[in-house]
C-alpha positions in Angstrom: 0.0 0.0 0.0 1.4 3.4 -1.0 1.3 6.5 1.1 -1.5 7.9 -1.2 -3.5 4.8 -0.3 -3.0 5.0 3.5 -5.6 6.7 5.8 -4.5 10.2 6.7 -3.7 9.1 10.3 -1.2 6.5 9.0 1.0 8.9 6.9 4.2 9.3 8.8 5.6 12.9 8.8 9.2 13.3 7.5 11.8 13.4 10.4 13.6 16.7 10.7 17.2 16.6 9.3 19.6 16.4 12.2 21.5 19.7 12.9 25.1 19.6 11.9 28.2 21.6 12.9 30.4 23.4 10.2 33.0 20.5 10.7 30.4 17.8 10.1 29.0 19.6 7.1 32.3 19.7 5.3 33.9 16.8 6.7 36.8 18.8 8.4 39.0 16.8 10.8 38.7 17.9 14.4 42.4 17.8 14.7 42.9 20.0 11.7 40.3 22.4 13.1 42.2 22.6 16.4 45.5 23.2 14.5 43.9 26.0 12.5 42.3 27.6 15.6 45.8 27.5 17.4 47.3 29.3 14.5 44.5 31.9 14.4 44.8 32.5 18.2 48.7 32.6 18.0 48.5 35.3 15.3 46.0 37.3 17.2 47.6 37.1 20.6 51.4 36.7 20.1 51.7 38.8 17.0 48.9 41.2 16.8 48.7 41.7 20.6 52.5 41.5 20.9 52.9 44.3 18.3 50.3 46.6 20.0 52.1 46.1 23.4 55.4 46.7 21.9 54.2 50.0 20.3 52.6 51.3 23.5 55.2 50.1 26.2 58.3 49.0 24.3 59.9 45.5 24.2 59.7 44.6 27.9 57.9 45.9 31.0 59.7 48.3 33.3 58.9 49.5 36.9 57.5 52.7 35.2 55.1 51.1 32.9 54.2 47.8 34.6 50.6 48.9 35.5 49.8 49.5 32.0 51.6 46.5 30.9 49.5 44.3 33.2 46.3 46.0 32.0 47.4 45.4 28.3 48.1 41.8 29.2 44.7 41.2 30.6 42.9 43.0 27.9 44.9 41.1 25.3 44.0 37.7 26.8 40.3 38.6 26.6 40.3 40.1 23.3 42.7 37.8 21.4 42.4 34.4 23.3 38.8 34.5 25.0 36.8 35.9 22.3 38.1 33.9 19.4 37.9 30.7 21.4 34.1 31.5 22.2 33.6 32.2 18.5 35.5 29.0 17.2 33.8 26.6 19.5 30.4 27.1 17.6 32.1 25.6 14.5 32.7 22.3 16.3 29.8 22.1 18.7 26.0 23.1 18.8 26.3 22.9 22.6 29.2 24.9 23.8 28.5 24.6 27.4 28.6 20.8 27.2 31.7 20.8 24.9 33.6 23.0 27.3 32.6 20.6 30.3 31.1 23.6 32.2 29.5 21.2 34.7 29.3 21.9 38.5 32.0 19.7 40.1 32.0 17.9 43.3 33.4 20.1 46.0 36.2 17.7 46.8 37.5 17.8 43.2 38.1 21.6 43.6 40.3 21.3 46.7 42.3 17.9 46.4 44.1 19.4 43.4 45.7 22.1 45.7 47.9 19.4 47.2 48.6 18.1 43.7 49.6 21.3 42.0 51.6 22.5 45.1 53.6 19.2 45.2 54.0 19.1 41.5 55.5 22.7 41.6 58.1 21.6 44.1 59.0 18.6 42.0 59.3 20.6 38.9 61.4 23.3 40.6 63.8 20.7 41.6 63.8 19.4 38.2 64.8 22.9 36.9 67.9 22.9 39.3 69.1 19.6 37.7 68.3 20.9 34.2 70.4 24.0 34.6 73.4 21.6 35.6 73.2 19.9 32.2 76.3 21.0 30.2 75.6 22.8 26.9 77.8 24.4 24.2 79.1 27.7 25.6 77.4 29.8 22.8 74.1 28.1 23.2 74.3 28.2 27.0 75.1 32.0 26.9 72.1 32.7 24.6 69.7 30.6 26.7 71.0 32.2 29.9 70.4 35.8 28.4 66.9 34.6 27.2 66.0 33.3 30.6 67.2 36.3 32.5 65.0 38.4 30.2 61.9 36.3 30.8 62.6 36.0 34.5 62.9 39.9 34.9 59.7 40.5 33.0 57.9 37.8 35.0 59.1 39.1 38.3 57.8 42.5 37.4 54.4 41.3 36.3 53.8 39.2 39.4 55.4 41.4 42.1 53.4 43.8 44.2 54.0 46.3 47.0 50.5 46.6 48.6 47.5 44.6 49.3 45.4 46.4 46.7 48.1 45.8 44.2 48.4 42.2 45.2 44.7 41.6 44.5 45.0 43.5 41.1 48.0 41.3 40.2 46.0 38.1 41.2 43.1 39.2 39.0 45.3 39.8 35.9 48.0 37.1 36.3 46.0 34.4 38.0 42.2 34.7 37.4 42.0 35.9 33.8 44.6 33.3 32.5 43.0 30.6 34.5 39.7 31.2 32.8 40.8 32.2 29.3 43.7 29.5 28.9 41.6 26.7 30.1 38.7 27.4 27.8 41.3 27.4 24.9 43.7 24.6 25.8 41.6 22.2 28.0 38.4 23.4 26.3 38.6 23.9 22.6 41.8 22.3 21.9 41.8 19.1 24.2 38.0 18.5 23.4 38.7 18.8 19.7 41.5 16.1 19.9 39.2 13.9 21.9 37.1 13.5 18.9 40.0 11.6 17.1 42.1 10.2 19.9 41.8 8.8 23.6 41.0 11.4 26.2 44.4 11.0 27.9 46.3 11.3 24.8 44.3 14.4 24.0 45.3 15.8 27.5 49.0 15.1 26.8 48.8 16.7 23.3 47.1 19.7 24.7 49.5 20.1 27.5 52.5 20.0 25.1 50.8 22.7 23.0 50.1 24.8 26.1 53.8 24.7 27.0 54.9 25.5 23.5 52.5 28.5 23.4 54.5 30.2 26.3 57.6 30.5 24.1 59.9 29.9 26.9 62.2 26.8 26.0 63.9 26.7 29.5 60.4 26.2 31.2 59.0 23.8 28.5 59.1 20.6 30.5 57.5 22.1 33.7 54.9 24.0 31.7 54.0 20.8 29.7 53.8 18.7 33.0 51.4 21.3 34.5 49.4 21.5 31.2 49.1 17.7 31.2 48.0 17.6 34.8 45.4 20.2 34.1 44.1 18.3 31.2 44.0 15.1 33.3 42.0 17.0 36.0 39.4 18.4 33.6 39.1 15.0 31.8 38.8 13.0 34.9 36.4 15.3 36.9 34.5 16.0 33.6 34.5 19.6 34.6 36.6 22.5 33.3 35.9 24.3 36.5 38.4 21.9 38.3 41.2 22.7 35.9 40.4 26.5 36.1 40.6 26.5 39.9 43.9 24.5 39.8 45.3 26.9 37.3 44.2 29.8 39.5 45.9 28.2 42.6 49.1 27.7 40.6 49.3 31.2 39.3 48.1 32.9 42.6 50.6 31.0 44.6 53.5 32.7 42.6 52.0 36.2 43.2 51.7 35.4 46.8 55.2 34.3 47.1 56.6 37.3 45.4 54.5 39.6 47.7 56.1 38.2 50.8 59.5 38.6 49.2 60.5 34.9 49.1 63.3 34.1 46.6 61.8 32.8 43.4 63.8 29.5 43.9 62.3 29.1 47.4 60.5 25.8 48.2 59.2 24.5 51.5 62.6 23.1 52.6 64.7 26.1 51.5 66.4 27.6 48.5 66.7 24.8 45.9 69.9 26.1 44.4 71.7 26.1 47.8 70.5 22.6 48.8 72.8 19.6 48.5 72.2 17.0 45.9 71.0 14.5 48.5 68.5 16.9 50.0 67.2 17.8 46.5 66.7 14.2 45.7 65.0 13.5 49.0 62.7 16.5 48.5 62.0 15.5 45.0 60.9 12.0 45.9 59.0 13.1 48.9 56.9 15.6 47.0 56.7 13.2 44.0 55.1 10.7 46.5 52.7 13.4 47.8 51.7 14.3 44.2 51.1 10.6 43.4 48.9 10.0 46.5 46.8 13.1 45.8 46.4 12.0 42.2 45.3 8.5 43.2 42.9 10.0 45.7 41.5 12.2 42.9 41.0 9.2 40.7 39.2 7.6 43.6 36.8 10.4 44.2 36.0 10.8 40.6 35.1 7.1 40.0 32.0 7.0 37.8 28.9 5.4 39.8 27.8 2.0 38.7 24.8 2.2 36.3 21.4 1.4 37.7 20.9 -1.2 34.9 24.1 -3.1 36.0 23.0 -3.1 39.6 19.6 -4.5 38.7 21.1 -7.2 36.5 23.4 -8.1 39.4 20.7 -8.4 41.9 18.6 -10.5 39.5 21.5 -12.9 39.0 22.1 -13.2 42.8 18.4 -14.0 43.3 
């Protein structure tokens, strides 16, 4: 019987065509999309934003222009990182909030990473002490030392403060804005795009390495990559970007507070890393490495997925 012969009540209405994202419509690879997004953001932030900052304040921040430099840094992150990220996500997802994992997290998952990121920072700080002891060709070592000194001086100016109001302003610009903006870009847009073509953990590792590369600081590449991978793991495991945002904020805020109280930048809980003996450095490295491992295992424990109701019912019936 054809549709024309069927009674009116039996004629099936056509199903609406499913909505498709731009990538699905044109068959664009999510990894290619992530790569193109990174190129766009790099050009906007590092090149366009960098040129604007250079024209206004010069090649590096100074004590005289540091307030304006901080303001320019914050505005640049919002205009050239956040805005493009929020626009680009609509090309890959029809539900940006779900894509970004903007889900309310368990309260424990917001506080356990405090121990994790603090212990990881100590481990990475000791790693940097040993990294600096690696012999390099004299010319290369001199160039790296000059670049490192330039980066360190600029960083110290950005995060240092001389009063409580200035401390809160620095925390806002250096800790809060990057925690939101960079997590939406790297653990949000980039990592989630990668997850469409690879396993979640591989996506976290890839996004973490890219996160480190984006900072354009070769001497800090390994620590930044380790932190980036850890943040990606937290977001993936907790299924909430708020967790990696909070941990990113803890990490950056800790640096501003340390500088406010005039601690040496190489200071860790047991003393100045550069003045410690090799034995003490190794002991501290393994101690805080163990603390990091325990906190990570506990984080995995509290983010275990609950047993599905259907599985429970099947189990009960089997037992009966």
